[in-house]
N, C-alpha and C positions, 0 to 999 in steps of 0.2 A: 606380473605388474599389479601393484596395489591400486584399488580405486581411489580417486581423489576424494579428500574429505573437506567438504565445504561447510562443515558445522560451525566453525568459528565465524564465518561470514554471517550466519543467521543468528548468532548469539550477540553480535555487536552491531548496533544500529549504525554506527559511524562507517563501518566497512560496507554494510548493506547499502547505505545512501551513496557512497562513492561508486559502487557497482552500477547503480541505477541513475546516476547523475546525468541530467540532460535528456533522459529517456521519458518523453511525454507523448510520443506518437500514438499511444494506445488510448489516451484520454478521450478523443472523439468517439472511439468505438463504444466506450461505456456510456458516454453522454447520449449517443444515438439509441442505444438499447433502453436506457432509462426514459428517453423521450417516447419510445414505443410502448413500454410496459408500465411506466410510471414509477414514482417513488412512494414509499421509502425503499432504500436499497441497503443491502447488507454485503460488506466485503469480508470474505473469509480469508484469514492470513494476511491482514492488512499491513503487517510489518510496521514501518515507521510512518506510514500514511502517504506514500508516493501517489497513490490513486485516490484514496479517501479524502485527503485535504483539498486537492483541486476540485473534486466533485462537490464537496461541501461549499467551497468558495463560489461555485457556480450556482448555488442555491438549492442543490439536491439535498433532500433529507436522507442522510446516509449514516450508517453505523459500521465501524470497522472493529473486527475482533481478531485476536492473535493469541497463540498459546504462550508466547514469550512476553513476560512482563517488561523485559528490557526494551523490546521493540515498542510496546505500547507507551512506555515511559518517554521514549524519544519522540513518538508521535504527539503525545500531549504537550511536550515542550514546543513543538512547532506551532 
């Protein structure tokens, strides 16, 4: 049996967003820890901004980085 190849999911922000659509239950976890430790915050592998954007909208000083320009481009559009 060959391992599943999810590489295409992580090269295309549209697919990545569909996979995570409606998934926001972890945002309170991040907000809680930022409340404890303070900001600024850094999100490694931010993808299209699923976590970075809501935290920024909540007033958190956050920077997201990713190795894929395609993901960062989609995040910037949002």
